[in-house]
N, CA and C atoms as an extended XYZ file, in Angstrom:
486
Properties=species:S:1:pos:R:3:atomname:S:1:resname:S:1:resid:I:1 pbc="F F F"
N       -35.894      154.119     -212.155 N   MET     1
C       -35.219      152.863     -212.407 CA  MET     1
C       -35.019      152.712     -213.913 C   MET     1
N       -33.808      152.601     -214.331 N   ALA     2
C       -33.493      152.458     -215.746 CA  ALA     2
C       -32.913      151.080     -216.036 C   ALA     2
N       -33.295      150.127     -215.240 N   GLU     3
C       -32.797      148.767     -215.359 CA  GLU     3
C       -33.448      148.071     -216.553 C   GLU     3
N       -32.661      147.271     -217.279 N   SER     4
C       -33.234      146.523     -218.391 CA  SER     4
C       -33.825      145.215     -217.875 C   SER     4
N       -34.735      144.667     -218.657 N   ILE     5
C       -35.397      143.417     -218.286 CA  ILE     5
C       -34.597      142.266     -218.896 C   ILE     5
N       -34.200      141.297     -218.079 N   PRO     6
C       -33.389      140.198     -218.601 CA  PRO     6
C       -34.206      139.250     -219.472 C   PRO     6
N       -33.556      138.660     -220.465 N   ASP     7
C       -34.168      137.614     -221.281 CA  ASP     7
C       -33.847      136.290     -220.602 C   ASP     7
N       -34.856      135.656     -220.022 N   LEU     8
C       -34.656      134.436     -219.238 CA  LEU     8
C       -35.143      133.178     -219.945 C   LEU     8
N       -35.472      133.297     -221.222 N   ARG     9
C       -36.068      132.163     -221.944 CA  ARG     9
C       -35.161      130.953     -222.046 C   ARG     9
N       -33.854      131.148     -222.036 N   SER    10
C       -32.940      130.007     -222.177 CA  SER    10
C       -32.526      129.418     -220.831 C   SER    10
N       -32.952      130.021     -219.741 N   GLU    11
C       -32.623      129.537     -218.401 CA  GLU    11
C       -33.579      128.415     -217.987 C   GLU    11
N       -33.118      127.502     -217.126 N   PRO    12
C       -34.057      126.539     -216.538 CA  PRO    12
C       -35.147      127.328     -215.802 C   PRO    12
N       -36.380      126.835     -215.834 N   LYS    13
C       -37.498      127.598     -215.276 CA  LYS    13
C       -37.295      127.995     -213.821 C   LYS    13
N       -36.796      127.082     -212.991 N   ASP    14
C       -36.613      127.413     -211.578 CA  ASP    14
C       -35.672      128.604     -211.418 C   ASP    14
N       -34.567      128.577     -212.145 N   ALA    15
C       -33.595      129.672     -212.067 CA  ALA    15
C       -34.171      130.952     -212.657 C   ALA    15
N       -34.898      130.823     -213.755 N   ALA    16
C       -35.498      132.001     -214.401 CA  ALA    16
C       -36.484      132.686     -213.461 C   ALA    16
N       -37.337      131.910     -212.822 N   TYR    17
C       -38.317      132.506     -211.912 CA  TYR    17
C       -37.654      133.095     -210.669 C   TYR    17
N       -36.588      132.482     -210.200 N   ALA    18
C       -35.869      133.046     -209.047 CA  ALA    18
C       -35.283      134.408     -209.411 C   ALA    18
N       -34.669      134.510     -210.583 N   GLU    19
C       -34.112      135.792     -211.024 CA  GLU    19
C       -35.225      136.808     -211.281 C   GLU    19
N       -36.299      136.359     -211.890 N   LEU    20
C       -37.426      137.247     -212.162 CA  LEU    20
C       -38.021      137.781     -210.864 C   LEU    20
N       -38.144      136.926     -209.857 N   TYR    21
C       -38.669      137.364     -208.569 CA  TYR    21
C       -37.775      138.447     -207.960 C   TYR    21
N       -36.464      138.244     -208.032 N   ALA    22
C       -35.531      139.241     -207.488 CA  ALA    22
C       -35.692      140.581     -208.201 C   ALA    22
N       -35.826      140.559     -209.525 N   HIS    23
C       -36.038      141.793     -210.295 CA  HIS    23
C       -37.360      142.449     -209.913 C   HIS    23
N       -38.410      141.641     -209.814 N   ALA    24
C       -39.734      142.176     -209.490 CA  ALA    24
C       -39.741      142.780     -208.091 C   ALA    24
N       -39.145      142.083     -207.148 N   LYS    25
C       -39.117      142.580     -205.775 CA  LYS    25
C       -38.378      143.914     -205.704 C   LYS    25
N       -37.272      144.021     -206.399 N   ALA    26
C       -36.506      145.270     -206.415 CA  ALA    26
C       -37.296      146.390     -207.104 C   ALA    26
N       -37.928      146.061     -208.216 N   ALA    27
C       -38.685      147.072     -208.974 CA  ALA    27
C       -39.885      147.572     -208.191 C   ALA    27
N       -40.495      146.707     -207.388 N   LEU    28
C       -41.718      147.063     -206.670 CA  LEU    28
C       -41.470      147.487     -205.226 C   LEU    28
N       -40.218      147.590     -204.839 N   ASP    29
C       -39.887      147.969     -203.471 CA  ASP    29
C       -40.563      149.295     -203.101 C   ASP    29
N       -41.346      149.274     -202.046 N   GLY    30
C       -42.031      150.468     -201.566 CA  GLY    30
C       -43.341      150.783     -202.277 C   GLY    30
N       -43.693      150.024     -203.289 N   MET    31
C       -44.917      150.268     -204.058 CA  MET    31
C       -46.084      149.521     -203.427 C   MET    31
N       -47.232      150.204     -203.298 N   ASP    32
C       -48.427      149.526     -202.797 CA  ASP    32
C       -49.647      149.814     -203.662 C   ASP    32
N       -49.429      150.382     -204.838 N   ASP    33
C       -50.507      150.654     -205.794 CA  ASP    33
C       -50.676      149.415     -206.680 C   ASP    33
N       -51.803      148.711     -206.557 N   PRO    34
C       -51.941      147.451     -207.293 CA  PRO    34
C       -51.905      147.611     -208.814 C   PRO    34
N       -52.403      148.710     -209.353 N   ILE    35
C       -52.387      148.903     -210.812 CA  ILE    35
C       -50.947      149.076     -211.307 C   ILE    35
N       -50.174      149.895     -210.609 N   ALA    36
C       -48.765      150.080     -210.980 CA  ALA    36
C       -48.006      148.761     -210.854 C   ALA    36
N       -48.326      147.997     -209.819 N   MET    37
C       -47.671      146.710     -209.628 CA  MET    37
C       -48.031      145.747     -210.753 C   MET    37
N       -49.299      145.728     -211.155 N   MET    38
C       -49.736      144.856     -212.250 CA  MET    38
C       -49.052      145.230     -213.553 C   MET    38
N       -48.947      146.516     -213.822 N   ALA    39
C       -48.298      146.978     -215.054 CA  ALA    39
C       -46.831      146.556     -215.076 C   ALA    39
N       -46.167      146.744     -213.959 N   THR    40
C       -44.745      146.409     -213.875 CA  THR    40
C       -44.528      144.902     -213.999 C   THR    40
N       -45.319      144.118     -213.273 N   LEU    41
C       -45.168      142.665     -213.358 CA  LEU    41
C       -45.516      142.131     -214.744 C   LEU    41
N       -46.535      142.679     -215.366 N   SER    42
C       -46.885      142.249     -216.732 CA  SER    42
C       -45.698      142.413     -217.659 C   SER    42
N       -45.069      143.572     -217.597 N   SER    43
C       -43.923      143.845     -218.450 CA  SER    43
C       -42.756      142.919     -218.135 C   SER    43
N       -42.414      142.794     -216.861 N   LEU    44
C       -41.296      141.933     -216.465 CA  LEU    44
C       -41.496      140.487     -216.906 C   LEU    44
N       -42.659      139.939     -216.619 N   ILE    45
C       -42.928      138.536     -216.955 CA  ILE    45
C       -42.961      138.347     -218.473 C   ILE    45
N       -43.673      139.216     -219.153 N   HIS    46
C       -43.861      139.083     -220.597 CA  HIS    46
C       -42.536      139.137     -221.357 C   HIS    46
N       -41.760      140.143     -221.068 N   ILE    47
C       -40.507      140.329     -221.814 CA  ILE    47
C       -39.463      139.293     -221.430 C   ILE    47
N       -39.321      139.017     -220.138 N   SER    48
C       -38.262      138.088     -219.720 CA  SER    48
C       -38.546      136.647     -220.133 C   SER    48
N       -39.832      136.277     -220.223 N   MET    49
C       -40.180      134.890     -220.530 CA  MET    49
C       -40.690      134.685     -221.965 C   MET    49
N       -40.955      135.762     -222.676 N   GLY    50
C       -41.342      135.654     -224.082 CA  GLY    50
C       -42.712      135.044     -224.326 C   GLY    50
N       -43.701      135.404     -223.505 N   HIS    51
C       -45.046      134.854     -223.660 CA  HIS    51
C       -45.821      135.554     -224.780 C   HIS    51
N       -46.922      134.946     -225.189 N   LEU    52
C       -47.814      135.534     -226.186 CA  LEU    52
C       -48.624      136.674     -225.562 C   LEU    52
N       -49.145      136.440     -224.374 N   TRP    53
C       -49.978      137.430     -223.671 CA  TRP    53
C       -49.738      137.272     -222.185 C   TRP    53
N       -49.554      138.379     -221.503 N   THR    54
C       -49.310      138.367     -220.066 CA  THR    54
C       -50.053      139.539     -219.454 C   THR    54
N       -50.944      139.260     -218.517 N   GLY    55
C       -51.630      140.382     -217.899 CA  GLY    55
C       -52.571      139.976     -216.803 C   GLY    55
N       -53.264      140.982     -216.320 N   PHE    56
C       -54.150      140.824     -215.180 CA  PHE    56
C       -55.589      141.125     -215.561 C   PHE    56
N       -56.485      140.370     -214.973 N   TYR    57
C       -57.909      140.679     -214.985 CA  TYR    57
C       -58.275      140.999     -213.542 C   TYR    57
N       -58.750      142.216     -213.319 N   ARG    58
C       -59.045      142.699     -211.977 CA  ARG    58
C       -60.479      142.383     -211.571 C   ARG    58
N       -60.678      142.083     -210.316 N   VAL    59
C       -62.028      141.912     -209.771 CA  VAL    59
C       -62.593      143.317     -209.586 C   VAL    59
N       -63.655      143.645     -210.344 N   VAL    60
C       -64.214      145.004     -210.284 CA  VAL    60
C       -65.555      145.052     -209.568 C   VAL    60
N       -66.187      143.910     -209.449 N   GLU    61
C       -67.416      143.770     -208.662 CA  GLU    61
C       -67.570      142.279     -208.413 C   GLU    61
N       -68.413      141.891     -207.483 N   PRO    62
C       -68.551      140.457     -207.212 CA  PRO    62
C       -68.876      139.669     -208.487 C   PRO    62
N       -68.030      138.684     -208.758 N   GLY    63
C       -68.268      137.801     -209.895 CA  GLY    63
C       -67.849      138.335     -211.251 C   GLY    63
N       -67.144      139.475     -211.300 N   LEU    64
C       -66.772      140.057     -212.595 CA  LEU    64
C       -65.304      140.474     -212.618 C   LEU    64
N       -64.595      140.005     -213.659 N   LEU    65
C       -63.220      140.398     -213.926 CA  LEU    65
C       -63.215      141.384     -215.086 C   LEU    65
N       -62.349      142.392     -215.001 N   ARG    66
C       -62.174      143.345     -216.109 CA  ARG    66
C       -60.688      143.430     -216.411 C   ARG    66
N       -60.369      143.521     -217.695 N   VAL    67
C       -58.970      143.554     -218.101 CA  VAL    67
C       -58.241      144.696     -217.396 C   VAL    67
N       -57.044      144.369     -216.955 N   GLY    68
C       -56.176      145.340     -216.308 CA  GLY    68
C       -54.902      145.485     -217.121 C   GLY    68
N       -53.829      145.905     -216.496 N   PRO    69
C       -52.562      146.055     -217.223 CA  PRO    69
C       -52.113      144.740     -217.849 C   PRO    69
N       -51.642      144.835     -219.087 N   TYR    70
C       -51.197      143.631     -219.783 CA  TYR    70
C       -50.211      143.980     -220.886 C   TYR    70
N       -49.584      142.945     -221.431 N   GLN    71
C       -48.684      143.028     -222.577 CA  GLN    71
C       -49.184      142.013     -223.599 C   GLN    71
N       -49.280      142.413     -224.854 N   GLY    72
C       -49.717      141.505     -225.907 CA  GLY    72
C       -50.850      142.108     -226.706 C   GLY    72
N       -51.523      141.273     -227.477 N   SER    73
C       -52.642      141.730     -228.296 CA  SER    73
C       -53.836      142.063     -227.409 C   SER    73
N       -54.894      142.543     -227.996 N   LEU    74
C       -56.070      142.923     -227.212 CA  LEU    74
C       -56.577      141.753     -226.380 C   LEU    74
N       -56.946      142.066     -225.150 N   GLY    75
C       -57.525      141.061     -224.272 CA  GLY    75
C       -59.040      141.199     -224.261 C   GLY    75
N       -59.697      140.218     -223.726 N   CYS    76
C       -61.137      140.324     -223.526 CA  CYS    76
C       -61.377      141.421     -222.494 C   CYS    76
N       -62.429      142.181     -222.655 N   LEU    77
C       -62.663      143.301     -221.746 CA  LEU    77
C       -63.217      142.853     -220.402 C   LEU    77
N       -64.168      141.937     -220.419 N   GLU    78
C       -64.760      141.452     -219.173 CA  GLU    78
C       -64.970      139.945     -219.242 C   GLU    78
N       -64.788      139.310     -218.073 N   ILE    79
C       -64.986      137.867     -217.955 CA  ILE    79
C       -65.699      137.613     -216.633 C   ILE    79
N       -66.768      136.868     -216.681 N   ARG    80
C       -67.506      136.507     -215.463 CA  ARG    80
C       -66.803      135.336     -214.767 C   ARG    80
N       -66.874      135.305     -213.446 N   PHE    81
C       -66.360      134.170     -212.689 CA  PHE    81
C       -67.031      132.915     -213.250 C   PHE    81
N       -66.231      131.871     -213.412 N   GLY    82
C       -66.748      130.605     -213.925 CA  GLY    82
C       -66.654      130.483     -215.434 C   GLY    82
N       -66.387      131.580     -216.144 N   GLN    83
C       -66.287      131.527     -217.602 CA  GLN    83
C       -64.819      131.508     -218.028 C   GLN    83
N       -64.506      130.615     -218.953 N   GLY    84
C       -63.143      130.527     -219.460 CA  GLY    84
C       -62.158      130.140     -218.375 C   GLY    84
N       -60.881      130.179     -218.724 N   VAL    85
C       -59.833      129.789     -217.788 CA  VAL    85
C       -59.697      130.831     -216.675 C   VAL    85
N       -59.743      132.103     -217.026 N   CYS    86
C       -59.624      133.155     -216.008 CA  CYS    86
C       -60.775      133.103     -215.018 C   CYS    86
N       -61.975      132.960     -215.528 N   GLY    87
C       -63.142      132.880     -214.654 CA  GLY    87
C       -63.134      131.638     -213.784 C   GLY    87
N       -62.601      130.535     -214.322 N   ALA    88
C       -62.498      129.296     -213.539 CA  ALA    88
C       -61.506      129.476     -212.394 C   ALA    88
N       -60.363      130.076     -212.666 N   ALA    89
C       -59.363      130.302     -211.622 CA  ALA    89
C       -59.909      131.237     -210.541 C   ALA    89
N       -60.637      132.270     -210.961 N   ALA    90
C       -61.224      133.210     -209.999 CA  ALA    90
C       -62.274      132.511     -209.141 C   ALA    90
N       -63.120      131.729     -209.763 N   GLU    91
C       -64.195      131.046     -209.034 CA  GLU    91
C       -63.637      129.997     -208.066 C   GLU    91
N       -62.645      129.232     -208.527 N   ARG    92
C       -62.067      128.165     -207.700 CA  ARG    92
C       -61.097      128.709     -206.650 C   ARG    92
N       -60.509      129.881     -206.955 N   GLY    93
C       -59.495      130.435     -206.062 CA  GLY    93
C       -58.186      129.683     -206.121 C   GLY    93
N       -57.926      129.032     -207.250 N   GLU    94
C       -56.689      128.265     -207.394 CA  GLU    94
C       -56.160      128.388     -208.813 C   GLU    94
N       -54.867      128.118     -208.953 N   THR    95
C       -54.212      128.181     -210.256 CA  THR    95
C       -54.780      127.121     -211.187 C   THR    95
N       -54.977      127.517     -212.441 N   VAL    96
C       -55.451      126.593     -213.468 CA  VAL    96
C       -54.422      126.574     -214.599 C   VAL    96
N       -53.940      125.377     -214.919 N   ILE    97
C       -53.012      125.177     -216.038 CA  ILE    97
C       -53.759      124.431     -217.128 C   ILE    97
N       -53.714      124.967     -218.346 N   VAL    98
C       -54.405      124.347     -219.474 CA  VAL    98
C       -53.371      124.051     -220.568 C   VAL    98
N       -53.032      122.762     -220.776 N   PRO    99
C       -52.046      122.397     -221.793 CA  PRO    99
C       -52.506      122.676     -223.228 C   PRO    99
N       -53.831      122.563     -223.462 N   ASP   100
C       -54.403      122.781     -224.790 CA  ASP   100
C       -55.742      123.495     -224.603 C   ASP   100
N       -55.766      124.790     -224.921 N   VAL   101
C       -56.978      125.578     -224.667 CA  VAL   101
C       -58.177      125.087     -225.467 C   VAL   101
N       -57.940      124.415     -226.575 N   GLU   102
C       -59.047      123.897     -227.380 CA  GLU   102
C       -59.813      122.796     -226.638 C   GLU   102
N       -59.170      122.188     -225.655 N   LYS   103
C       -59.798      121.108     -224.894 CA  LYS   103
C       -60.389      121.576     -223.568 C   LYS   103
N       -60.309      122.883     -223.296 N   PHE   104
C       -60.866      123.407     -222.044 CA  PHE   104
C       -62.307      123.821     -222.294 C   PHE   104
N       -63.257      123.180     -221.609 N   PRO   105
C       -64.673      123.524     -221.828 CA  PRO   105
C       -64.946      125.001     -221.526 C   PRO   105
N       -65.531      125.682     -222.478 N   GLY   106
C       -65.886      127.085     -222.292 CA  GLY   106
C       -64.740      128.058     -222.470 C   GLY   106
N       -63.613      127.605     -223.040 N   HIS   107
C       -62.480      128.505     -223.253 CA  HIS   107
C       -62.931      129.732     -224.052 C   HIS   107
N       -62.490      130.898     -223.628 N   ILE   108
C       -62.800      132.149     -224.313 CA  ILE   108
C       -61.597      132.511     -225.175 C   ILE   108
N       -61.799      132.637     -226.471 N   THR   109
C       -60.705      132.963     -227.375 CA  THR   109
C       -60.591      134.473     -227.538 C   THR   109
N       -59.586      135.044     -226.883 N   CYS   110
C       -59.296      136.471     -227.056 CA  CYS   110
C       -58.278      136.645     -228.182 C   CYS   110
N       -57.342      135.703     -228.305 N   ASP   111
C       -56.323      135.718     -229.358 CA  ASP   111
C       -56.275      134.302     -229.927 C   ASP   111
N       -56.589      134.152     -231.193 N   SER   112
C       -56.668      132.823     -231.810 CA  SER   112
C       -55.323      132.099     -231.845 C   SER   112
N       -54.228      132.801     -231.599 N   ARG   113
C       -52.908      132.160     -231.581 CA  ARG   113
C       -52.635      131.421     -230.275 C   ARG   113
N       -53.412      131.684     -229.239 N   SER   114
C       -53.186      131.070     -227.932 CA  SER   114
C       -53.443      129.564     -227.996 C   SER   114
N       -52.495      128.783     -227.476 N   ARG   115
C       -52.612      127.328     -227.479 CA  ARG   115
C       -52.610      126.738     -226.066 C   ARG   115
N       -51.901      127.386     -225.134 N   SER   116
C       -51.906      126.924     -223.745 CA  SER   116
C       -51.906      128.135     -222.822 C   SER   116
N       -52.278      127.886     -221.547 N   GLU   117
C       -52.532      129.015     -220.658 CA  GLU   117
C       -52.347      128.597     -219.199 C   GLU   117
N       -51.934      129.558     -218.394 N   ILE   118
C       -51.908      129.396     -216.943 CA  ILE   118
C       -52.512      130.652     -216.335 C   ILE   118
N       -53.371      130.462     -215.343 N   VAL   119
C       -54.020      131.582     -214.665 CA  VAL   119
C       -53.853      131.400     -213.163 C   VAL   119
N       -53.356      132.458     -212.506 N   VAL   120
C       -53.020      132.414     -211.089 CA  VAL   120
C       -53.842      133.458     -210.328 C   VAL   120
N       -54.556      133.061     -209.278 N   PRO   121
C       -55.276      134.041     -208.458 CA  PRO   121
C       -54.309      134.991     -207.742 C   PRO   121
N       -54.717      136.241     -207.605 N   VAL   122
C       -53.909      137.267     -206.943 CA  VAL   122
C       -54.698      137.770     -205.735 C   VAL   122
N       -54.075      137.676     -204.558 N   ARG   123
C       -54.743      138.096     -203.318 CA  ARG   123
C       -53.966      139.234     -202.666 C   ARG   123
N       -54.706      140.131     -202.015 N   ASN   124
C       -54.057      141.225     -201.299 CA  ASN   124
C       -53.659      140.756     -199.899 C   ASN   124
N       -53.192      141.695     -199.077 N   GLY   125
C       -52.730      141.370     -197.735 CA  GLY   125
C       -53.800      140.818     -196.820 C   GLY   125
N       -55.060      141.087     -197.144 N   SER   126
C       -56.180      140.565     -196.354 CA  SER   126
C       -56.652      139.204     -196.850 C   SER   126
N       -56.027      138.707     -197.921 N   GLY   127
C       -56.436      137.429     -198.491 CA  GLY   127
C       -57.575      137.536     -199.481 C   GLY   127
N       -57.997      138.762     -199.778 N   LYS   128
C       -59.099      138.984     -200.718 CA  LYS   128
C       -58.604      138.859     -202.157 C   LYS   128
N       -59.374      138.141     -202.981 N   LEU   129
C       -59.050      138.025     -204.401 CA  LEU   129
C       -59.211      139.392     -205.052 C   LEU   129
N       -58.122      139.922     -205.640 N   ILE   130
C       -58.184      141.230     -206.295 CA  ILE   130
C       -58.017      141.128     -207.806 C   ILE   130
N       -57.509      139.984     -208.284 N   ALA   131
C       -57.244      139.828     -209.719 CA  ALA   131
C       -56.848      138.382     -209.999 C   ALA   131
N       -56.670      138.102     -211.274 N   VAL   132
C       -55.987      136.879     -211.697 CA  VAL   132
C       -54.897      137.293     -212.675 C   VAL   132
N       -53.788      136.572     -212.633 N   LEU   133
C       -52.700      136.755     -213.592 CA  LEU   133
C       -52.894      135.714     -214.679 C   LEU   133
N       -53.012      136.171     -215.920 N   ASP   134
C       -53.264      135.306     -217.074 CA  ASP   134
C       -52.041      135.330     -217.975 C   ASP   134
N       -51.496      134.158     -218.295 N   VAL   135
C       -50.337      134.055     -219.171 CA  VAL   135
C       -50.659      133.033     -220.261 C   VAL   135
N       -50.511      133.459     -221.518 N   ASP   136
C       -50.825      132.610     -222.668 CA  ASP   136
C       -49.581      132.358     -223.506 C   ASP   136
N       -49.572      131.197     -224.161 N   SER   137
C       -48.491      130.812     -225.063 CA  SER   137
C       -49.059      130.406     -226.415 C   SER   137
N       -48.279      130.601     -227.457 N   ALA   138
C       -48.653      130.158     -228.800 CA  ALA   138
C       -48.310      128.686     -229.007 C   ALA   138
N       -47.695      128.062     -228.005 N   GLU   139
C       -47.314      126.655     -228.082 CA  GLU   139
C       -48.174      125.819     -227.136 C   GLU   139
N       -48.419      124.567     -227.501 N   LEU   140
C       -49.107      123.636     -226.612 CA  LEU   140
C       -48.209      123.270     -225.436 C   LEU   140
N       -48.808      122.913     -224.315 N   ASN   141
C       -48.090      122.378     -223.152 CA  ASN   141
C       -46.940      123.259     -222.669 C   ASN   141
N       -47.133      124.560     -222.662 N   SER   142
C       -46.051      125.475     -222.273 CA  SER   142
C       -45.862      125.595     -220.767 C   SER   142
N       -46.880      125.280     -219.980 N   TYR   143
C       -46.831      125.567     -218.547 CA  TYR   143
C       -46.905      124.298     -217.721 C   TYR   143
N       -46.165      124.314     -216.614 N   ASP   144
C       -46.096      123.150     -215.734 CA  ASP   144
C       -45.997      123.606     -214.286 C   ASP   144
N       -45.653      122.672     -213.408 N   ALA   145
C       -45.577      122.970     -211.977 CA  ALA   145
C       -44.536      124.042     -211.673 C   ALA   145
N       -43.446      124.092     -212.429 N   ALA   146
C       -42.421      125.122     -212.199 CA  ALA   146
C       -42.994      126.514     -212.482 C   ALA   146
N       -43.795      126.626     -213.529 N   ASP   147
C       -44.445      127.908     -213.821 CA  ASP   147
C       -45.429      128.265     -212.711 C   ASP   147
N       -46.174      127.276     -212.250 N   GLN   148
C       -47.145      127.521     -211.185 CA  GLN   148
C       -46.437      128.048     -209.938 C   GLN   148
N       -45.386      127.380     -209.519 N   VAL   149
C       -44.651      127.802     -208.329 CA  VAL   149
C       -44.060      129.200     -208.534 C   VAL   149
N       -43.442      129.425     -209.681 N   GLY   150
C       -42.809      130.718     -209.952 CA  GLY   150
C       -43.792      131.868     -210.012 C   GLY   150
N       -44.907      131.669     -210.714 N   LEU   151
C       -45.908      132.733     -210.839 CA  LEU   151
C       -46.650      132.958     -209.527 C   LEU   151
N       -46.950      131.877     -208.810 N   GLU   152
C       -47.614      132.034     -207.506 CA  GLU   152
C       -46.715      132.800     -206.543 C   GLU   152
N       -45.425      132.598     -206.617 N   ARG   153
C       -44.496      133.355     -205.765 CA  ARG   153
C       -44.497      134.830     -206.169 C   ARG   153
N       -44.491      135.099     -207.452 N   LEU   154
C       -44.499      136.492     -207.915 CA  LEU   154
C       -45.729      137.248     -207.417 C   LEU   154
N       -46.889      136.614     -207.450 N   VAL   155
C       -48.093      137.336     -207.037 CA  VAL   155
C       -48.183      137.510     -205.531 C   VAL   155
N       -47.302      136.835     -204.762 N   THR   156
C       -47.285      137.105     -203.321 CA  THR   156
C       -46.824      138.524     -203.042 C   THR   156
N       -46.226      139.178     -204.020 N   LEU   157
C       -45.815      140.576     -203.854 CA  LEU   157
C       -47.024      141.491     -203.624 C   LEU   157
N       -48.217      141.028     -203.993 N   PHE   158
C       -49.426      141.804     -203.763 CA  PHE   158
C       -49.910      141.717     -202.317 C   PHE   158
N       -49.278      140.884     -201.501 N   ALA   159
C       -49.680      140.743     -200.106 CA  ALA   159
C       -49.473      142.034     -199.320 C   ALA   159
N       -48.658      142.966     -199.849 N   LYS   160
C       -48.461      144.240     -199.149 CA  LYS   160
C       -49.554      145.256     -199.491 C   LYS   160
N       -50.431      144.901     -200.423 N   VAL   161
C       -51.543      145.782     -200.803 CA  VAL   161
C       -52.730      145.479     -199.891 C   VAL   161
N       -53.369      146.521     -199.376 N   THR   162
C       -54.515      146.280     -198.494 CA  THR   162
C       -55.820      146.517     -199.214 C   THR   162
């Protein structure tokens, strides 16, 4: 596939995520390797939406996330469930949106430029938590319900992974 990644930053979020989903679905057609899928989605989301950091933290043992494929500066290597935004999303099993990371109790600073964050749980076809998708912005209040809906739809592509 030699397709270029569209720049969707100037599009309304609903339209941008719809186009991004179509690109992701086409790019991942027939793929069931979760690492390859994470790498591809990280790139698509990061470049098309212009985020500071976009990537996955994989569940590697009960209660422990380890950095997976990502785009951006260095990520934290490991995060325990319940710690920081990623650990909170993993522990709760639900998306967490943080308008100002400085106000999130226990926020883990991997990149000091990060100001807001959204973290989405990723489940396989059996419903098992396999990762979280972490997206950071250098701006405050970058993420809202449209981002939640769009990113949660994107991670449904992992439902074909067993």
